[in-house]
C-alpha positions as CSV (number, residue, x, y, z in Angstrom):
1,M,-38.6,-0.1,-13.7
2,S,-34.3,-1.1,-14.0
3,T,-33.3,-4.3,-12.6
4,T,-29.4,-4.2,-11.0
5,E,-27.7,-7.1,-11.6
6,T,-25.1,-7.8,-9.1
7,Q,-22.0,-10.0,-9.2
8,E,-21.2,-12.1,-6.2
9,Q,-17.6,-12.7,-5.5
10,T,-16.9,-15.7,-2.8
11,F,-13.7,-16.1,-0.9
12,T,-12.3,-19.3,1.1
13,L,-11.7,-18.4,4.6
14,E,-7.9,-18.5,3.7
15,E,-8.3,-16.3,1.1
16,L,-10.1,-13.5,3.9
17,L,-7.7,-14.2,6.6
18,A,-4.7,-13.3,3.9
19,G,-6.5,-10.5,2.8
20,F,-6.4,-8.8,6.5
21,K,-3.2,-9.7,6.8
22,E,-1.6,-8.4,3.7
23,M,-1.2,-4.6,2.9
24,H,-2.6,-4.1,-0.3
25,R,-2.5,-0.9,-2.6
26,L,-5.7,1.0,-4.2
27,I,-4.4,2.2,-7.8
28,L,-6.2,5.2,-9.3
29,W,-5.2,4.7,-13.1
30,N,-5.6,7.4,-15.6
31,D,-8.0,7.6,-18.3
32,D,-9.8,9.6,-21.5
33,F,-13.0,9.7,-20.0
34,N,-12.9,11.4,-16.3
35,T,-12.2,15.2,-15.7
36,F,-10.4,16.4,-13.2
37,D,-12.9,17.8,-10.9
38,H,-14.3,14.2,-11.1
39,V,-11.4,12.7,-9.8
40,I,-10.8,15.4,-7.2
41,D,-14.1,15.3,-6.1
42,C,-14.4,11.3,-5.6
43,M,-10.8,11.6,-3.5
44,M,-12.2,14.3,-1.0
45,K,-15.9,12.8,-0.5
46,Y,-14.9,8.5,-0.6
47,L,-11.0,9.0,0.7
48,D,-11.6,12.3,3.1
49,Y,-8.6,14.0,1.1
50,S,-8.5,17.7,1.2
51,E,-8.6,19.3,-1.7
52,A,-5.0,20.4,-2.3
53,Q,-4.0,16.5,-1.5
54,A,-6.9,15.3,-4.2
55,E,-5.4,18.1,-6.7
56,R,-1.8,16.2,-6.2
57,I,-3.6,12.9,-6.6
58,A,-5.0,14.4,-10.0
59,W,-1.7,15.5,-11.7
60,K,0.1,12.6,-10.1
61,V,-1.9,10.2,-12.2
62,H,-2.5,12.5,-16.0
63,N,1.3,13.3,-15.6
64,E,2.7,9.3,-14.5
65,G,-0.2,7.8,-15.4
66,K,-1.0,6.0,-12.2
67,C,-1.4,6.4,-8.0
68,A,-1.8,4.9,-5.3
69,I,-4.4,6.4,-3.2
70,L,-5.0,3.6,-0.4
71,E,-2.9,1.1,1.4
72,G,-4.9,-1.3,3.8
73,S,-5.9,-4.8,4.3
74,F,-7.5,-6.5,1.0
75,T,-11.0,-6.2,2.2
76,E,-10.8,-2.6,3.0
77,V,-9.2,-1.3,0.1
78,E,-11.6,-3.9,-2.3
79,V,-14.7,-1.9,-0.8
80,Y,-13.3,1.5,-1.9
81,R,-12.3,-0.4,-5.4
82,K,-15.9,-0.8,-5.7
83,I,-17.2,2.3,-4.7
84,L,-14.8,4.7,-7.2
85,Q,-15.4,2.1,-10.1
86,Q,-19.0,2.9,-9.5
87,E,-18.1,6.5,-10.0
88,G,-16.6,5.3,-13.2
89,L,-13.0,5.9,-11.9
90,T,-10.1,3.1,-13.1
91,V,-8.7,1.3,-10.1
92,S,-6.9,-1.9,-9.0
93,V,-5.9,-3.2,-6.1
94,E,-2.2,-4.8,-6.0
């Protein structure tokens, strides 16, 4: 039986409120280990992109090194960052 460690982050009220007001972007970065198919599947499964949209994202990341895949509040974007990171994708919030 394996145990999973979870890392908790705490935010001040000011940080949370700022997160609701400001727009943040979730950036998908190119890496050497995720396949096109995996990236496309994740974009369709979690962000509800069509297959054509997901393919365009995968090509943009491949050719340009990164692509903004979601825009929203910090709280919303951070949820998707964690999900996609669990899938092995290289993502960050700007």
